[in-house]
Every structure is written in structure tokens, then in C-alpha cells.
N, C-alpha and C positions, 0 to 999 in steps of 0.2 A: 682842581682837577674836575674833570667831567662827572666822576661818581659823586663828588661832594655837591656839586651843583645840582645834579639830578636828585639827590636825597633831600635837599632843602626844598626844592620845587615840589617833589612827591609829598613831603610832609605837609607843605602849605595847602597843597590840593586836597589831601585826605582830611585835614582840619576843616576845610571849607565844606566838604562832602559830609562830614560829621554834623556840622552845623545845620546843613540842609536837611539831614535825615538821621536823627539820633538812634534810630533802631539799627543802624549799621555799625554801632559802636563796637561790638565783638569783632566784626570782619575788619574793620578799619584798624583796630589795635593790632590785629595780627599782621596786616600789611605794613604797618609802622615797624613793628619788631623786626620783620623780615628784611625791611629796607634798611634799617639801622645795622642789622648783622652783616648785610652785604657790603654797606659802606665801611664798617669796621674791618672786614676782611681786605678791602682795598687799601686801607690804611697800613696793614700788615704787609701787603705786597710792596707798597712803597718802601716801608722800612727795610725789608730784606733786599730790595733792589739798591737802596742807598748803601747798605752794608757790602754788598757785592762789588759796587763801584768803588767804595773805600779800599776793599781787600785788593782789588785789581790795579787801582791806580795811586791809592795813598791820598786821594782827594776827598774832602767831605763836600758832599753835594746836597742840596735841598731840592727834592723832585717835587714837592708839593708846597711851594712857598705861600700859597693862598689859604693854606688850612685853617689858620687862626681867623681868617676873614669870612668863613662860610656862612656865618649868621647874617652877613649883609646881602647875601644873594636873595633876590626875590623871584617869585614864580608866577 
């Protein structure tokens, strides 16, 4: 999903920025925490949507099949 890809790209970017200027550690850490929480909210939205689809149709659907591969995304 887009949010997973964006999270991984942002994380890579922030780590590069941290390497370039260690004085930004506190700010970058805050950004990483917020980004991870937003990504986690996205996971919950997907789960609820899958439950709604199951409740309405009886079909199990995987709306985020690439979730397990998110570490492979590069930015």
C-alpha cells in the first residue's frame, strides 16, 4: 500500500538526514515516531475494512498483500 511505501521511504530519508546532521536527532526521532503511528493507523483501517468486507460478503480478502514485503521497498 502507498502508506507502507511512504513510511519506508521516509524512514530511509530521515536516517540519511540523521547521518548528515546528528544534531537533528531529537527532531528526527519525533518524525519517525509520528510516521510509524500513522502507518499503524493505516494498518488498522485495512483490518477494519477487511472485516467489513467479510461481514458483508463472507469472503476473506487481503487488501494489503505486500505488507510483509515492506522492508524491501527502497527510497
